[in-house]
C-alpha positions as CSV (number, residue, x, y, z in Angstrom):
1,M,8.5,-61.3,45.5
2,S,9.2,-63.1,48.7
3,G,9.3,-66.5,46.9
4,F,12.1,-65.3,44.7
5,L,14.5,-63.7,47.3
6,R,17.0,-65.6,49.2
7,S,16.1,-65.9,52.9
8,G,18.3,-64.0,55.2
9,V,20.3,-62.3,52.4
10,A,20.5,-58.5,52.5
11,T,20.4,-57.1,49.0
12,T,19.8,-53.8,47.3
13,A,17.4,-53.6,44.4
14,P,19.3,-52.9,41.2
15,G,17.1,-49.9,40.4
16,R,17.1,-50.8,36.7
17,V,15.3,-53.6,34.9
18,V,15.5,-55.0,31.4
19,L,12.1,-56.5,30.8
20,V,12.0,-58.9,27.9
21,E,8.4,-59.8,26.9
22,L,9.1,-63.1,25.1
23,S,5.6,-64.0,23.6
24,G,4.9,-67.7,23.3
25,A,7.7,-68.9,25.6
26,S,7.2,-71.9,27.9
27,Y,9.5,-74.3,29.6
28,D,8.1,-77.2,27.6
29,L,9.5,-75.4,24.5
30,L,12.7,-73.8,25.7
31,V,14.2,-76.7,27.7
32,P,14.3,-79.1,24.7
33,L,15.7,-76.3,22.5
34,T,18.5,-75.5,25.0
35,E,19.3,-79.2,25.5
36,S,19.8,-79.5,21.7
37,G,22.1,-76.5,21.7
38,V,19.9,-74.2,19.6
39,M,19.6,-71.5,22.3
40,P,22.8,-71.3,24.5
41,H,22.0,-67.9,26.0
42,V,18.6,-69.1,27.1
43,A,20.3,-72.2,28.6
44,R,22.5,-69.8,30.7
45,L,19.4,-68.0,31.9
46,L,17.9,-71.3,33.0
47,R,21.0,-72.0,35.1
48,T,21.4,-68.5,36.6
49,A,17.9,-67.1,37.1
50,S,15.0,-67.6,39.4
51,L,12.3,-69.5,37.6
52,A,8.6,-69.5,37.9
53,E,5.8,-70.9,35.8
54,L,2.8,-68.6,35.1
55,R,-0.6,-70.2,35.4
56,P,-2.5,-70.5,32.1
57,Q,-5.0,-67.7,31.3
58,R,-7.8,-69.6,29.8
59,G,-9.6,-67.8,27.0
60,A,-7.4,-64.7,27.2
61,S,-6.2,-63.2,23.9
62,P,-2.5,-62.2,23.7
63,V,-3.5,-58.6,24.3
64,S,-5.5,-59.6,27.3
65,A,-2.7,-61.7,28.7
66,W,-0.1,-58.9,28.3
67,T,-2.5,-56.4,29.9
68,T,-2.7,-58.6,32.9
69,V,1.1,-58.6,33.1
70,R,1.4,-54.8,32.7
71,T,-1.4,-53.9,35.1
72,G,-1.1,-56.6,37.8
73,R,-4.8,-57.1,37.5
74,S,-7.0,-59.9,36.2
75,P,-9.1,-59.6,33.0
76,S,-12.2,-59.2,35.1
77,E,-10.6,-56.1,36.7
78,H,-8.9,-54.5,33.8
79,G,-11.6,-55.3,31.3
80,V,-9.5,-56.3,28.3
81,L,-10.8,-59.7,27.1
82,D,-9.9,-59.6,23.5
83,D,-7.7,-57.6,21.1
84,C,-10.7,-55.4,20.4
85,Y,-14.1,-54.5,21.9
86,L,-17.5,-53.3,20.9
87,D,-18.1,-49.7,21.7
88,H,-21.9,-49.7,21.5
89,R,-22.2,-45.9,21.9
90,R,-20.3,-45.4,18.7
91,G,-21.4,-48.6,17.0
92,R,-17.9,-49.6,16.3
93,I,-15.4,-52.5,16.9
94,V,-12.3,-50.8,18.4
95,D,-8.8,-52.1,18.8
96,H,-7.6,-52.0,22.4
97,E,-5.0,-49.4,23.3
98,V,-3.5,-50.5,26.6
99,D,-2.0,-47.0,27.2
100,R,-5.6,-45.6,27.2
101,L,-6.8,-47.8,30.0
102,E,-8.1,-46.2,33.2
103,T,-6.1,-48.9,35.0
104,P,-2.5,-47.8,35.6
105,T,0.0,-49.8,33.5
106,L,3.6,-50.6,34.4
107,D,5.0,-48.0,32.0
108,R,2.7,-45.3,33.3
109,L,3.6,-46.0,36.9
110,V,7.3,-45.9,36.2
111,R,7.0,-42.7,34.3
112,G,5.0,-41.1,37.1
113,A,7.5,-42.1,39.7
114,A,10.8,-41.5,37.8
115,G,10.0,-39.3,34.7
116,D,9.1,-39.9,31.1
117,E,12.6,-40.8,30.0
118,A,12.7,-43.6,32.6
119,V,10.9,-46.0,30.3
120,A,12.1,-47.1,26.9
121,C,10.1,-49.6,24.7
122,L,11.2,-51.6,21.7
123,V,9.4,-54.2,19.6
124,D,10.5,-56.6,16.9
125,Y,7.6,-56.0,14.4
126,P,5.8,-52.9,13.1
127,A,2.7,-51.8,15.0
128,R,-0.5,-53.6,13.6
129,Q,1.5,-55.2,10.8
130,P,3.3,-58.3,12.1
131,P,5.1,-59.5,9.0
132,W,4.3,-63.2,9.3
133,A,2.5,-65.8,7.3
134,K,3.1,-69.5,6.5
135,P,5.9,-69.7,3.9
136,A,4.8,-71.2,0.6
137,D,8.1,-73.0,-0.1
138,F,11.6,-73.4,1.2
139,D,12.9,-70.3,-0.6
140,A,10.1,-68.3,1.1
141,L,11.2,-69.8,4.5
142,A,14.8,-68.9,3.8
143,R,13.8,-65.3,3.1
144,R,11.8,-65.2,6.3
145,V,14.8,-66.4,8.3
146,I,16.9,-63.6,6.9
147,A,14.3,-61.0,7.5
148,A,13.6,-62.2,11.1
149,R,17.3,-62.3,12.0
150,E,17.9,-58.9,10.6
151,T,15.0,-57.5,12.6
152,L,16.2,-59.1,15.8
153,H,19.7,-57.8,15.2
154,R,18.3,-54.3,14.7
155,V,16.3,-54.5,18.0
156,A,19.5,-55.4,19.9
157,D,21.3,-52.4,18.2
158,L,18.4,-50.1,19.1
159,A,18.6,-51.3,22.7
160,R,22.3,-50.4,22.8
161,E,21.6,-47.0,21.3
162,V,18.8,-46.3,23.9
163,D,21.1,-47.4,26.7
164,R,23.7,-44.9,25.4
165,K,21.4,-41.9,24.9
166,T,18.7,-42.1,27.6
167,P,18.6,-42.4,31.5
168,W,16.3,-45.4,31.4
169,R,15.1,-47.2,34.5
170,L,12.9,-49.7,32.7
171,L,13.9,-51.0,29.2
172,R,11.0,-53.0,27.9
173,V,11.7,-55.1,24.8
174,R,8.7,-56.9,23.2
175,L,9.7,-59.9,21.1
176,E,6.9,-61.6,19.1
177,T,9.2,-63.7,16.9
178,L,9.0,-66.9,19.0
179,A,5.2,-66.8,19.1
180,A,5.0,-66.2,15.3
181,V,7.4,-69.1,14.6
182,Q,5.1,-71.4,16.6
183,Y,1.9,-70.1,15.1
184,F,3.0,-70.8,11.5
185,L,6.0,-73.2,11.8
186,G,5.5,-75.0,15.1
187,N,5.6,-78.4,13.5
188,L,9.1,-77.6,12.1
189,L,10.8,-76.9,15.4
190,G,11.7,-80.5,16.1
191,V,10.1,-80.3,19.6
192,G,7.5,-82.9,20.7
193,E,5.4,-84.9,18.3
194,G,5.8,-84.2,14.6
195,G,9.3,-82.8,15.1
196,G,12.1,-83.8,12.8
197,N,15.7,-83.0,11.8
198,G,15.3,-82.3,8.1
199,K,16.3,-79.1,6.2
200,W,13.1,-77.3,7.0
201,T,13.6,-77.8,10.8
202,T,17.3,-76.8,10.5
203,K,16.3,-73.7,8.6
204,T,13.5,-72.8,11.0
205,R,15.8,-73.1,14.0
206,E,18.0,-70.5,12.5
207,I,15.3,-67.9,13.5
208,L,15.5,-69.1,17.1
209,Q,19.3,-68.9,16.9
210,G,18.9,-65.2,15.9
211,L,16.4,-64.7,18.7
212,D,18.9,-66.3,21.2
213,G,21.6,-64.0,19.9
214,C,19.3,-61.0,20.6
215,L,18.7,-62.2,24.1
216,G,22.4,-62.7,24.6
217,R,23.0,-59.0,23.8
218,L,20.2,-57.9,26.1
219,I,21.8,-60.0,28.9
220,E,25.1,-58.4,28.2
221,L,23.5,-54.9,28.4
222,A,21.8,-55.7,31.7
223,D,25.1,-57.0,33.2
224,R,27.0,-54.0,32.0
225,R,24.5,-51.6,33.7
226,G,24.1,-53.7,36.8
227,A,20.4,-54.1,35.9
228,A,18.0,-56.9,36.7
229,L,16.9,-59.0,33.7
230,L,13.3,-60.3,33.6
231,V,12.1,-62.6,30.8
232,V,8.3,-62.9,30.9
233,S,5.7,-64.8,28.8
234,P,2.1,-64.9,30.1
235,Q,1.2,-67.7,27.7
236,G,2.9,-70.6,26.0
237,C,1.5,-72.3,22.8
238,V,-0.5,-75.4,22.3
239,P,-1.1,-77.3,19.0
240,F,-3.8,-75.7,16.9
241,R,-6.9,-77.8,16.2
242,E,-9.8,-76.1,14.5
243,R,-11.9,-72.9,14.5
244,I,-15.4,-72.8,16.0
245,A,-17.9,-70.9,13.8
246,M,-19.8,-68.8,16.3
247,G,-22.3,-67.6,13.7
248,E,-23.2,-71.2,12.8
249,L,-23.5,-72.1,16.4
250,L,-26.0,-69.3,17.2
251,L,-27.8,-69.9,13.9
252,R,-28.5,-73.5,14.8
253,R,-30.0,-72.5,18.1
254,D,-32.2,-69.7,16.5
255,L,-30.4,-67.0,18.4
256,L,-29.0,-65.3,15.3
257,R,-31.0,-64.5,12.2
258,V,-29.3,-63.4,8.9
259,S,-30.7,-60.4,7.0
260,E,-32.4,-61.0,3.6
261,G,-33.6,-59.0,0.7
262,P,-32.9,-55.2,0.7
263,A,-31.3,-55.4,4.2
264,A,-28.8,-58.0,3.0
265,L,-28.0,-55.8,-0.1
266,G,-27.5,-52.8,2.2
267,Y,-25.1,-54.8,4.3
268,H,-23.0,-55.9,1.4
269,L,-22.9,-52.3,0.0
270,A,-21.8,-50.9,3.3
271,R,-19.1,-53.6,3.7
272,L,-17.8,-52.9,0.2
273,A,-17.7,-49.2,1.0
274,W,-15.8,-49.7,4.2
275,R,-13.3,-52.1,2.6
276,T,-12.7,-49.5,-0.1
277,W,-12.4,-46.6,2.4
278,R,-9.9,-48.4,4.7
279,R,-7.4,-48.8,1.8
280,L,-7.2,-45.0,1.3
281,P,-3.9,-43.4,2.6
282,G,-4.1,-42.1,6.1
283,V,-7.3,-44.0,7.1
284,S,-7.0,-45.6,10.5
285,T,-8.0,-49.2,10.8
286,A,-8.0,-49.2,14.6
287,S,-11.8,-49.3,14.5
288,R,-14.6,-50.4,12.1
289,P,-18.3,-50.1,12.0
290,A,-20.1,-53.0,13.8
291,G,-22.7,-53.1,11.0
292,V,-20.2,-54.4,8.4
293,V,-19.1,-57.4,10.4
294,L,-22.1,-59.7,9.9
295,P,-25.4,-59.5,7.9
296,V,-27.6,-59.5,11.0
297,D,-31.4,-59.2,11.0
298,W,-31.5,-57.1,14.2
299,R,-35.3,-57.3,14.4
300,R,-35.2,-61.1,15.0
301,T,-31.6,-61.7,16.3
302,R,-31.3,-62.2,20.1
303,A,-27.5,-62.8,20.4
304,V,-24.5,-62.1,18.2
305,A,-20.7,-62.6,18.3
306,L,-18.9,-59.8,16.5
307,H,-15.2,-60.4,17.3
308,G,-12.9,-62.7,19.2
309,Q,-10.5,-65.6,18.4
310,S,-9.5,-66.8,21.9
311,A,-13.0,-67.1,23.3
312,A,-16.7,-66.9,22.4
313,L,-17.7,-63.3,23.2
314,V,-21.5,-63.0,22.9
315,Y,-23.5,-59.9,23.1
316,L,-27.3,-59.8,23.7
317,N,-29.4,-57.7,21.3
318,T,-30.7,-55.3,23.9
319,P,-32.1,-51.8,23.2
320,E,-29.2,-50.3,25.1
321,R,-26.6,-52.2,23.1
322,F,-27.9,-52.2,19.5
323,G,-31.1,-50.1,19.6
324,A,-33.4,-53.1,18.8
325,R,-36.5,-54.1,20.8
326,V,-36.1,-57.8,20.6
327,L,-35.1,-58.1,24.2
328,A,-36.9,-55.2,25.7
329,S,-38.0,-56.9,28.9
330,E,-35.8,-58.1,31.8
331,A,-37.4,-61.6,31.5
332,S,-36.5,-61.9,27.8
333,R,-32.9,-60.9,28.5
334,E,-32.5,-63.5,31.2
335,M,-34.0,-66.1,28.9
336,A,-31.7,-65.2,26.1
337,A,-28.7,-65.3,28.3
338,L,-29.7,-68.8,29.5
339,E,-30.2,-70.0,26.0
340,V,-26.8,-68.7,24.9
341,T,-25.1,-70.3,27.9
342,A,-26.8,-73.6,27.1
343,A,-25.9,-73.4,23.4
344,L,-22.2,-73.0,24.2
345,A,-22.2,-75.6,27.0
346,D,-24.0,-78.1,24.7
347,A,-21.8,-77.6,21.7
348,R,-20.0,-80.7,20.7
349,H,-17.4,-81.5,18.0
350,P,-19.2,-83.1,15.1
351,V,-16.7,-86.0,14.8
352,T,-15.3,-86.6,18.3
353,E,-18.4,-85.4,20.2
354,E,-16.1,-83.7,22.8
355,P,-17.3,-80.4,24.3
356,L,-16.1,-77.4,22.4
357,F,-16.1,-75.1,25.4
358,V,-14.7,-76.0,28.8
359,D,-16.2,-73.0,30.7
360,V,-19.3,-70.9,29.9
361,F,-20.6,-68.1,32.1
362,A,-22.6,-64.9,32.1
363,L,-20.2,-62.1,33.0
364,A,-22.6,-60.3,35.3
365,E,-23.1,-63.4,37.4
366,R,-19.5,-64.6,37.5
367,F,-17.8,-61.2,38.3
368,G,-20.6,-59.0,39.5
369,V,-20.0,-56.3,36.9
370,D,-22.3,-54.5,34.4
371,P,-21.2,-55.6,31.0
372,L,-22.9,-52.7,29.2
373,A,-21.2,-50.0,31.4
374,R,-17.8,-51.5,30.7
375,N,-18.2,-52.4,27.0
376,L,-18.0,-56.1,27.8
377,P,-19.9,-59.1,26.3
378,D,-22.8,-60.6,28.2
379,V,-21.8,-64.3,27.9
380,I,-18.2,-65.8,27.5
381,G,-17.3,-69.3,26.4
382,V,-13.7,-70.6,27.0
383,P,-12.9,-73.1,24.2
384,A,-11.1,-76.4,24.7
385,A,-7.3,-76.2,24.3
386,G,-6.2,-75.7,20.7
387,F,-9.5,-74.3,19.4
388,H,-10.1,-70.8,18.1
389,T,-13.4,-69.1,17.8
390,R,-14.5,-67.4,14.5
391,H,-17.3,-64.8,14.3
392,R,-17.7,-64.9,10.5
393,L,-20.5,-66.9,9.0
394,D,-19.3,-70.2,7.4
395,R,-20.6,-70.6,3.8
396,K,-20.7,-74.3,4.1
397,R,-22.5,-74.2,7.4
398,R,-19.7,-76.0,9.2
399,L,-19.6,-75.8,13.0
400,V,-15.8,-76.3,13.0
401,R,-13.2,-75.8,10.3
402,G,-9.5,-76.3,10.0
403,D,-6.8,-73.7,9.0
404,R,-3.8,-75.0,7.1
405,G,-1.9,-71.8,7.9
406,L,-1.7,-72.4,11.6
407,T,0.2,-75.0,13.6
408,S,-0.1,-73.5,17.2
409,T,-2.2,-71.1,19.2
410,P,-1.8,-69.3,22.5
411,G,-2.6,-71.4,25.6
412,G,-0.9,-73.3,28.4
413,P,1.4,-72.0,31.1
414,G,3.8,-69.2,30.6
415,L,7.1,-68.4,32.4
416,M,9.1,-65.8,34.3
417,M,12.9,-65.8,34.6
418,A,14.4,-63.2,37.0
419,R,18.1,-62.7,37.0
420,S,19.3,-60.4,39.7
421,P,21.5,-60.6,42.9
422,G,19.6,-62.0,45.8
423,V,17.1,-64.1,44.0
424,V,16.6,-67.8,44.5
425,L,18.0,-69.9,41.7
426,G,16.1,-72.6,40.0
427,Q,12.4,-73.5,40.0
428,C,10.5,-71.6,42.8
429,R,6.8,-71.9,42.3
430,T,3.8,-71.5,40.1
431,V,2.4,-68.0,40.2
432,D,-0.3,-65.8,38.5
433,A,0.5,-63.4,35.8
434,T,-0.7,-60.6,38.2
435,E,2.4,-61.1,40.3
436,V,4.8,-60.0,37.6
437,L,4.3,-56.3,38.2
438,P,5.1,-56.4,41.9
439,V,8.3,-58.2,41.0
440,V,9.3,-55.5,38.6
441,W,8.6,-52.8,41.2
442,N,10.7,-54.5,43.8
443,L,13.6,-54.7,41.4
444,L,13.2,-51.1,40.3
445,D,12.8,-49.7,43.8
446,V,11.9,-46.3,42.3
447,E,11.6,-43.3,44.7
448,A,8.0,-42.8,45.8
449,G,7.3,-46.3,44.7
450,R,9.7,-48.3,47.0
451,S,6.8,-50.5,48.0
452,G,6.0,-51.8,44.6
453,K,3.2,-53.9,45.8
454,R,1.5,-51.0,47.5
455,K,2.0,-48.9,44.4
456,A,0.4,-51.6,42.2
457,E,-2.5,-52.1,44.6
458,S,-3.2,-48.3,44.6
459,G,-4.1,-48.7,40.9
460,R,-6.6,-51.4,41.8
461,R,-8.5,-49.1,44.0
């Protein structure tokens, strides 16, 4: 926090913080939009706040990046690498629930220090059902604009109601609209290459004007309560390029074998049963059987990727993980790990011949942890900027494939804007996302947690 406070100025922490989690925000995007007059409230923030750029979190999914912000710990510490994980004890792929982490989160720390009512959380989309997709035509876009602006207006109304009814200390507002616009309509924002000023761009920018209006009302609420305002985004967005087919990559190196005959039939029947079951009312989709993800021949497969879009997450087929005896010896496991690492490091784009992964490593060697004990993959590959990973098998045996529905993907630096008395205005420095939590603690100054940094570090131990 020392980099944000004015030197020699005695100030009192405001004790209240409005934390706006603005997914997908970056200075490269916001500055052009403010200069064109699309987002005047954001322009005011840029003039009156302390600014910091958050270092890119390479290969981190959005859930992983936000977990880093809320825990003050790196992915190697909090253990959230993707939106879901393989629970080998249950044989299921399970969605991450940040509140269930052993690592203390920001919300949990504030509630522990100031009571349950001290934290209020709002989001601009239904849980697990983000209502977004690429619009088929201009009329569909117009309907999306109306729906998005109504949702943002409702979030601002709810924030005002929460302010009136609860003694909040931390008001956390999660806004996914900006990220969703970039994912599906990034080429229509009129920013950077491919931008324009046609009716599609004008209509798309109306969503951002609604977002700016929501931010303006949150700024007004913070000012009225004398609260600090923090706008945070752990990741910006970069242009989407292609998806890397992990199944095909492992197949080509003879690390993955596909089931045949009766085993293949059993897989398809099990998958059909699961897809039917999950449509029933009241059935939770927060987890799914690992056996319905891919038609794997576990007797001959040595490595498999069962989930992940932001990075290659590869599991070795060990007896402890999947019950197979393919890699029963330590020597066979080490050899398989080396072969997986080499397969990812050697992977090249079939047209440009550029490396598809910029960093490949075995988790145990890089971070000194036991992947099995922490439900983590054995080998991780960080793709080049703009690439996604895809664990499904490709019917046409392609190593990479496009996606017409996507225009951008998470990646690149994020941002933090802190608006409170006593902070340094303008650009201060580049910081890690782990430094956001101590900033919030210093601004909250809650009793028994006055030293926010000490409180955050207690969770790390």
